[in-house]
N, C-alpha and C positions, 0 to 999 in steps of 0.2 A: 233254154236261153233266158237270160235275165233282161227284163225291160223296165223302164221307168215310165209309168203312165201318169200324165199330168192333165188336169182339167180346170178350165175357167168356166164360170157360170154367170149368166145374165138373168137377174131376178125379175126384171120387167118383162122380158120375152119368154121366161121359163125355158131357156135353151142353154146348152153347154157346148163348149169347144174343147177338143182333146188333142193331145199330142203323145205319141208313143216313141220313146227313145230307146234304141237298141244298144245293148252292152254299156250301160251307164257305169260310172264308178260306184261300186257298192258301199263305199265308205262316206258318201255324201250324207250330211245331216239334214234333218227336216228344215232347220233354219236356212241352210244354204239353198236347198231346192225352192223353198218359199220365196226367198229373196230373188232368185233367178227368175221365177215365174212373175213376180211383181215387176221386175225390170222389163221383161218382155211386154207386159201389159202397158207399162209407162211409156215404152218406146213405140207404142201403137202397132206392135207386131201381132197383137191379138185384137180382135174387133172391139170398137168402142162400146163401153157398157159392161164388158165382161171382167170379172174379178177372179183372183186366185181362189180356187175352191178345194182342190184335192190333189194329192200325189201319192202314188203307191208303187213300190217295187213289186213286180210280178215275175215269178220264176216259172217259166213254161218248159215242160218236158214232153217229149213225145216218144211213143213206142210204135215202130213200123210193124203193122200186121202183115202186110204184103206189099210188093212193089212190082208192077208189071214191067216197067222200064227201069233198069238199074243203071 
């Protein structure tokens, strides 16, 4: 499963806030993601003092070894 992991960082508190988005559009550019993250911070949907820090596509795969309940 493809996810988009985004993170904001507060340098004063040395803390971060993250958001994991499932099934993002894989064609999003870095500039588009950064602009969206900046907008969320500007709208105060991210705690005050946190700034855009990092974004990464993560492709997670799993292989079931066994399943007791199918």
